C-alpha positions as CSV (number, residue, x, y, z in Angstrom):
1,M,14.6,-7.0,18.0
2,H,15.5,-4.4,15.4
3,T,13.2,-3.7,12.5
4,S,16.1,-3.9,10.1
5,N,16.5,-7.6,11.0
6,L,12.9,-8.2,9.9
7,L,13.7,-7.2,6.3
8,F,16.2,-10.0,5.8
9,I,14.1,-13.0,5.3
10,G,15.3,-15.9,3.2
11,T,13.7,-18.0,0.5
12,Q,12.7,-20.7,2.9
13,E,10.7,-18.3,5.0
14,I,9.0,-16.8,2.0
15,I,8.0,-20.3,0.8
16,V,6.6,-21.1,4.3
17,I,4.6,-17.9,4.4
18,V,3.1,-18.5,0.9
19,I,2.1,-22.1,1.8
20,L,0.5,-20.8,5.0
21,V,-1.5,-18.1,3.1
22,L,-2.6,-20.7,0.6
23,L,-3.8,-23.0,3.4
24,L,-5.6,-20.2,5.2
25,F,-7.3,-18.5,2.4
26,G,-7.4,-21.0,-0.5
27,G,-6.5,-20.5,-4.1
28,K,-9.8,-18.8,-5.1
29,K,-9.8,-16.2,-2.4
30,I,-6.2,-14.9,-2.9
31,P,-6.9,-13.0,-6.2
32,E,-9.9,-11.3,-4.6
33,L,-7.7,-10.2,-1.7
34,M,-5.0,-8.9,-4.1
35,R,-7.6,-6.9,-6.1
36,G,-8.8,-5.3,-2.9
37,L,-5.3,-4.5,-1.8
38,G,-4.6,-2.9,-5.3
39,R,-7.8,-0.8,-5.1
40,G,-6.8,0.4,-1.6
41,V,-3.3,1.4,-2.8
42,R,-4.8,3.2,-5.8
43,E,-7.2,5.1,-3.7
44,F,-4.4,6.1,-1.3
45,K,-2.3,7.4,-4.1
46,E,-5.2,9.4,-5.6
47,G,-5.9,10.9,-2.1
48,Q,-2.3,11.9,-1.9
49,R,-2.5,13.6,-5.4
50,E,-5.7,15.4,-4.4
51,D,-4.0,16.6,-1.2
52,T,-1.0,18.0,-3.0
53,S,-3.1,19.7,-5.6
54,N,-5.3,21.3,-2.9
55,R,-2.2,22.6,-1.2
56,S,-0.8,24.1,-4.3
57,N,-4.2,25.7,-5.1
58,E,-4.3,27.2,-1.5
59,Q,-0.8,28.6,-1.9
60,N,-1.7,30.2,-5.3
61,N,-4.8,31.7,-3.8
62,T,-2.9,33.1,-0.8
63,N,-0.2,34.6,-3.1
64,N,-2.9,36.2,-5.4
65,N,-4.7,37.8,-2.4
66,Q,-1.5,39.5,-1.2
């Protein structure tokens, strides 16, 4: 099974997945799950920004010391 085949899911499959998620978690729990997912994505992006800014600061310090 190739991963590229997994990306091509149809409308019927999406509807089935949504119904299963609703049955498993319930209507009240889904917004909480999405908020948590959004916070996680935000923290990940902030971590990436901090990492790139730290790298650029390290490079500037290295260039200044030479």
